C-alpha positions in Angstrom: 77.8 108.6 117.6 77.6 112.0 119.1 80.6 114.3 118.2 81.8 114.5 122.5 81.7 111.0 122.2 84.4 110.6 118.8 86.5 113.7 120.5 86.8 111.7 123.4 88.2 108.7 121.2 90.3 111.1 119.2 92.0 112.2 122.4 92.6 108.9 123.9 94.0 107.4 120.8 96.0 110.2 120.1 97.6 109.5 123.3 97.9 105.9 123.1 100.0 106.4 119.7 101.7 109.3 121.3 102.7 106.7 124.7 103.9 103.7 121.9 106.2 106.2 119.7 107.6 107.5 123.1 107.9 103.7 124.0 109.0 102.2 120.8 111.3 105.4 119.2 114.8 105.3 120.6 116.6 107.9 122.9 120.2 106.2 122.6 120.3 105.4 119.4 124.6 106.3 118.8 125.5 110.0 118.4 122.5 112.1 119.1 120.9 110.2 116.7 118.2 109.3 118.6 117.1 112.9 119.9 117.4 113.5 116.0 114.4 111.2 115.5 112.6 111.7 118.5 112.6 115.7 118.0 110.6 114.4 114.5 108.1 112.2 115.7 107.0 113.0 119.2 104.9 115.8 120.3 103.3 117.3 116.7 100.9 116.6 113.8 97.0 115.3 114.2 98.2 111.6 114.1 95.7 110.6 111.4 97.6 108.8 109.7 97.4 106.2 112.8 93.7 107.3 113.9 92.9 105.6 110.4 94.2 102.3 111.1 92.9 102.3 114.8 89.3 102.7 113.1 89.7 100.6 110.5 90.8 98.0 112.5 88.3 98.6 115.0 85.1 98.9 112.1 87.4 95.5 111.3 87.5 93.9 114.8 91.0 94.0 114.4 93.3 92.6 117.0 94.2 96.0 119.0 98.4 95.1 119.8 98.2 94.7 115.8 96.8 97.8 115.0 98.7 99.4 117.2 101.8 98.5 115.5 100.7 99.4 111.9 99.8 102.6 113.1 103.1 103.7 114.7 104.8 102.8 111.8 103.0 104.3 109.7 103.5 107.7 111.5 107.0 106.7 111.5 106.7 106.5 107.6 104.9 109.8 107.2 107.7 111.5 109.7 110.5 110.8 108.4 109.1 111.8 104.5 108.3 115.7 106.2 111.8 115.4 107.2 113.2 114.7 104.3 111.1 116.9 102.5 112.0 119.6 104.3 115.7 119.9 103.5 117.0 122.4 101.6 117.7 119.9 98.8 113.9 119.0 98.8 111.2 121.8 99.8 113.7 123.7 101.7 111.8 124.9 104.6 112.1 126.3 107.8 109.2 125.4 110.1 107.5 121.9 111.0 104.6 121.4 113.4 105.3 124.9 114.5 108.9 124.3 115.6 112.2 124.6 113.9 112.6 121.4 111.2 114.8 118.7 112.2 117.5 119.8 109.9 117.6 123.2 111.3 117.4 122.1 115.0 120.3 118.9 114.0 121.4 119.6 111.3 121.3 118.2 107.7 123.3 115.4 107.7 121.3 114.1 111.1 118.2 114.7 109.5 119.0 112.6 106.8 119.8 110.0 108.7 116.9 110.4 111.0 115.1 109.9 108.3 116.5 107.0 107.5 116.5 105.2 110.6 112.5 106.2 111.1 111.7 104.7 107.8 113.7 101.2 109.2 112.0 101.6 112.3 108.9 101.8 110.8 109.4 97.7 109.5 111.1 96.9 112.9 108.0 97.3 114.4 106.0 95.7 112.1 108.0 92.5 113.0 108.0 92.3 116.7 109.0 88.2 117.4 107.0 88.0 120.8 103.7 89.3 119.8 101.0 86.4 119.3 98.7 89.2 117.6 101.1 89.7 114.9 101.7 86.3 112.9 104.2 85.8 110.2 101.4 86.2 107.5 99.9 89.4 108.8 103.5 90.8 109.3 104.2 90.3 105.7 100.8 91.5 104.8 101.6 95.0 107.0 104.9 95.7 105.3 103.8 95.2 102.0 101.0 97.3 102.4 103.1 100.0 103.9 106.1 99.5 101.8 104.3 99.8 98.2 102.4 103.4 99.8 105.6 104.3 100.6 107.8 103.1 97.5 108.7 104.6 93.8 104.8 103.7 93.2 103.4 105.9 96.2 104.8 108.7 97.9 108.7 109.0 96.9 107.2 108.4 93.6 104.5 111.4 93.9 107.4 113.8 95.2 109.8 113.1 92.4 107.2 114.0 90.1 106.4 116.9 92.2 110.0 118.1 92.0 109.9 117.8 88.6 106.8 119.8 88.0 107.5 123.0 89.8 106.5 125.6 87.0 104.9 123.6 84.6 101.0 123.6 84.5 99.6 120.4 84.8 96.3 119.3 84.1 93.9 118.1 86.6 94.5 114.3 85.5 98.3 114.7 86.1 97.7 116.8 89.1 95.8 113.7 90.7 98.0 111.4 89.8 100.7 113.2 91.6 98.8 113.5 94.8 97.2 109.6 94.6 100.9 108.4 95.0 102.7 111.7 97.1 99.7 111.9 99.4 97.3 109.7 99.1 98.4 106.4 99.0 100.0 105.9 102.5 96.5 107.5 104.1 94.8 104.3 101.9 97.5 102.3 103.1 96.7 102.9 106.7 93.1 102.2 106.0 94.2 98.7 104.9 96.4 98.2 107.2 93.9 98.7 109.9 91.3 96.6 108.0 94.6 93.9 107.6 94.3 93.6 111.1 90.8 92.2 111.3 88.2 90.5 110.0 86.9 91.8 106.5 84.9 90.4 103.1 86.5 91.1 99.6 83.6 93.7 99.6 84.4 95.2 102.9 88.1 95.7 101.5 87.4 97.0 97.9 85.1 99.6 99.4 87.7 100.6 102.4 90.3 100.7 99.8 87.8 103.4 98.0 87.4 105.5 101.0 91.0 105.5 101.6 91.7 106.6 98.1 88.8 109.6 98.5 90.1 110.9 101.8 93.8 110.5 100.7 93.0 112.8 97.8 90.9 115.1 99.5 93.6 115.5 102.6 95.7 116.8 99.5 92.9 119.2 97.8 92.4 120.7 101.6 95.8 121.1 102.4 96.2 123.3 99.2 93.3 125.1 100.2 94.9 126.1 103.1 98.4 126.9 102.0 97.0 130.0 100.2 94.4 130.9 103.1 95.8 130.5 106.9 98.9 131.7 108.3 101.7 130.1 108.8 100.8 130.1 112.9 97.6 128.0 112.4 99.1 125.9 109.6 102.1 125.0 111.9 104.5 125.3 108.9 105.0 128.2 106.0 102.3 129.4 104.0 102.0 130.1 101.1 105.2 127.9 99.9 103.4 126.3 97.4 102.7 129.6 95.2 106.1 131.2 96.0 107.9 127.8 94.6 105.3 127.9 91.7 103.8 124.6 92.3 101.1 123.3 90.6 98.4 122.4 93.1 94.4 122.2 92.8 94.1 126.0 93.7 96.2 127.4 91.1 94.1 124.5 88.4 90.7 124.5 89.7 90.4 128.2 91.9 89.9 128.0 95.1 85.9 128.1 95.4 86.3 124.7 92.5 88.7 123.0 94.9 86.7 123.3 97.9 83.7 122.1 96.0 85.9 119.4 95.2 87.2 118.2 98.7 83.1 117.9 99.6 82.8 115.6 96.4 85.9 113.6 97.5 83.9 113.6 101.3 80.6 112.7 99.6 82.4 109.6 97.8 84.0 108.4 101.0 80.9 108.5 102.9 79.3 106.2 100.0 82.3 103.7 100.2 81.6 103.2 103.6 78.3 102.6 103.0 79.0 100.3 100.8 81.4 98.4 102.7 78.4 96.5 104.8 80.7 97.0 107.6 78.3 97.8 111.3 81.1 99.9 113.3 82.5 102.5 110.8 80.7 105.7 112.3 84.5 106.5 113.3 86.0 106.5 109.8 83.1 108.6 108.8 83.6 111.1 111.4 87.2 110.9 110.5 86.5 111.4 106.7 84.8 114.6 107.9 87.4 116.3 109.8 90.0 116.0 106.8 87.9 117.7 104.6 86.6 120.8 107.4 89.6 120.8 109.0 91.4 124.4 109.3 95.2 123.3 109.7 
């Protein structure tokens, strides 16, 4: 696939996700709650997780309506996690996606409620009553994949390990487990949610699971690299905060160059998994893996 074609697809799909979020995140929720929700999720971010959903659904010939709902749901979960992670009781950050964090702009209580409401809305989006493309069995499958990736065994559990590990020297196994949960689980679930909307063999499902696991960890390795190599203005969030808070990272464990090599090793594992899938239309997933590792923000 030509780079220009892929870039055009990226722009079109990001716009589709933004339009769906604009339509489904209510502005009229009580007492300004809707405004805080929309502030936290609209007009920002690379939308990587929705793009993975849509690319995996396309590779498995999934229903577009179902895939778009899955894409919005996973982005809502991601956005809620950022709102809560940035709060003073967690990472205490004041900038996200190039603007003040939600608790800075709307207050801590409203930020907490906005995150809670976005989490619930994700599952509301996945359980429509009038969408033929989303029969009950698919709704249940998507809800299960998303819940397991976001809960104690996934993102929330990883964040708990992260907070408990401040000042500690984790070995590579422990660091990988933390990031597999905190970051990787939701990225892997994004791929599998897209695949769940389509037709896939057990072989393809296993391969896509391995692909998602590889890029999920690669994303975090690159995040650790960017945290020490890029300015806050480039990242859209506070740079150097992991070192400042004495958190274990792939850079602190391996060193910068070894961490870079590891990111490319994980990218290669993702490509091997796609080759094993037997899917003929996986080019966009391959290019997304490349973008995850080669990004500079």
